[in-house]
N, C-alpha and C positions, 0 to 999 in steps of 0.2 A: 583557574576555571577552564574547563574544556570547551573548545569552540565546536559545537555540534554541527553547525553549517559546514565548517571545514571538514570535519570527520565524515559526514554524510557525503560530501562532495568527493572526498578521497575514495570512499567505498565505491561510488558510482564510476569514477574515473578509471579505476583498476579493472572494470569489467570489459569483456571483449564485445565486439559488435556482433549482432545487433542488440544484445542485452543492455549495453551501455546506453544506447539511444532510447530504448524503451524505458529504462529506469529514469533517465532525465525527463522524458515526457510525462511519466506517471507522477514524478515528484512535482513537476510544474503544475499539473492538474490539482494535486492536493493543496499546494501553496496558494494557487489562484482561488480555490474554493474556500479555503480557511487561512487567510493571510497571517494570522497571529498564532497558528498552531504550534504546540510544543514539539520539538524535534529532539531525538536522541538515537544513539545506537543501542540496540538491545539484541543480545545473542549475535552480535557482529553485523546486524543489518539495520537499515534505516527504519525507525519506528516513530510514529506520529501520534501524540496524545494518548498512547496506550490503546489505540483503536485501529490503527492502520500500519501495515508494513509493506516494504518492497524488497523482494529478494531475487537476485539473478541466479538462475539455475543453468544446467548444462545447455539446454536448447530453448529455454523460454524464461519469462519473468512472471513470478507470482506477485499479485497485489493482495494482501490479506486485510480482512475486515473483522472487527469484533462483532459477535452475534448475541452475547448475553442479554437477555431481556427482549429480544426481537420476536415477532410472531413467526409461526411456521412458514407462512407465505413469504415473509421478508427473508427468512433464512434460506428458503428454496431458490432465491435469486442468485445465490453464490454456489461455488463448486466445493467439493471436499466433504469430509465427514467429521471435522473437528467439533469438539464440544463448546469451545469458547471463541474460536476463530475459524473463518472460512476464507476462501480466496477466489480469484479469477485468474486465469492463465492468459498470457499474451505471447505469441510466437513471432510477431512482427509489429512494426509501427502501424501498419494498416489495420491490425487487430484492435487498436486502441480507439474506442468509441467514447469521446469526451462526454457526451450527454449521458450515456449509460453509467460511466464511472462517477460522474458528479451525482447522479441519482443514488448510486450505491454508497458513496461517501456520506451523503445526507441521511440515508437510512441507518447506516452504522453509527452515525453521530449519536443516535438515541441509545445505543447499546451501553451497557455498563462497562467500565474500563477493565481491561485484562491485566493491568499493571501488576 
């Protein structure tokens, strides 16, 4: 059996700074908000319960959220134009607003799984 905690940790550890630290912080917020959440790698990035992902990019980190079944007002809280997933971008640890992210996590929890 694959150890997802280990594989997700390896994904994060191989990132450069500051993306590595942002990924660690975002993962911490997800786990703190939903302690028993299912974790896996999907398309090579950490994916949580088929509703959230974290991906390190060249100069920032995207945190993605499932939006299937959410209201237009709820979807408008996210960035991007995806039909099933939207995201928020973080460029530094200072960009990470715990209260906002927790609110978005709870909104996206209502979405239908993108699995």
